[in-house]
N, C-alpha and C positions, 0 to 999 in steps of 0.2 A: 525183213520188210518184203512184202509181196510185191511182185512187179505189176504195174497199172495195167488195165484192161484196155488196149487200144483198138480193139475190133470195130469200133464204129468209125474210126478215123483213118483206117488202113485201106490202101488200094493194092490190087495184086496184078502182076503181069505173069504170063507163062511163056516158056521157050522150051526148045528140045534140049535135053541134056544129055552129057555123055555118060560113060560108066556103064554099070551092068544093066542087063535088061534085053540084050540081043537085039532082034528086030524092033521090039517095043520102043527102044530108045530112038530109032530113026523115024517112027511114025507119030509118036504121042508126045505132046508137050507136058512133061512132067516136072520141070525145073520151074520153081515159083520164086518171084521176087516180090518181097513185101515193100511198099513204099509208103513213107510217112512224112509229113511236113510238120516239124516241131513248131515252127513259128505260127502255123494256122491252127494248132490245137486249141480245143476248148476245154480240155481236161486239166490243164496246168495253169498256174499263175504265171505272171510275166517273169518273176524272179526264177521260178522253176524252168521255164523255157529258156531263159538266158543260160542257167547252169548246163542244161541239156545241150544246147547249141555249142557252148564252149568245150564241155568235156568231149564231145563227139565230132568236133569240127573236122577231124581228118576223115571221118565216114560220112559226111554231109557233102553232097555234090553242089555245083554252082547254082542249081535251081532251088536249093534249099531242102532237099529231099534227102531222107536217110533211107538207104536201100539196103536190104538184107536178102541174101539169096539161100535157097535150100534146094538141094538135088540129091539127098542121100537116099531117098526112098524111091521105089518104082511107081508109087501112086501120087497124082497130083494132089489130093486131098491131104494125105500125110505130109507132104512137103509144104503145103499151105499152113498147116498147123505148126510144123516146125519153124518155118520162116517167122511166124507170128510170135512164137515163144522166144526165138533169138532176139527179135527186136524188142520185145517187152523186157527181156533180161538185161539187155544193153541200156535201155532208158532207165529201168529200175536202179542199175549200178551207178548211172551217171548222176542220179538225184541224192545219193548218199553223201552226206556232209562229212568231211575229215574232222575227227576230234583235234582241238588245238593241242599243241605240244606243250607239256608242263616242264619248266626248266628244272633240273635236279643238279645237285652237286654230290661228289663222292662222300662217303661216311669217314669219320676220323680213322676208323679201323682199316678202311681200304687205302687211305692215304698213307698211313703207317706201313701197311704191308708193302706198298710200292717203294717207299723209302728203304724199308729193309731189304727188299730184293735188289735195289740199286746198290746198296752197301756191299751185299754179298757178292755181286757181279764184279764190283770194283775190287774187292779183296782177292777173288779169284785171279783177276788179271794181274794184280800186284805180285801174287805169289808165282805166277808165271814168268814175270820179269825177273825175280830174284834168283829163280832156280839156275840160271846160267852161270 
């Protein structure tokens, strides 16, 4: 499943980031924060919005915003694209519905093997007891 394109609903904020870059780091705001409000989205149904909010509750702040930061690259544009990709991947993963578990039972052969193993272990212990 391809992650949804959220580019129309994202807001970006920049800041100075640490890491490699030398003086560039101290002067240029290369770290990018992608901000998205799932509850205000027009791209998803109410059911999808609820699923996203529930699955990503730990990453959503009190204002209802999902924040993703990127500061890996030295360029603001690359970090902006990376933050958007990260956010879209998170949202895409949260929309995946888990398959219901099907109850199963062990086969007759598996049950028989288990019982045979138990009998062998019991005989082994019985033999240990009689050797004294």
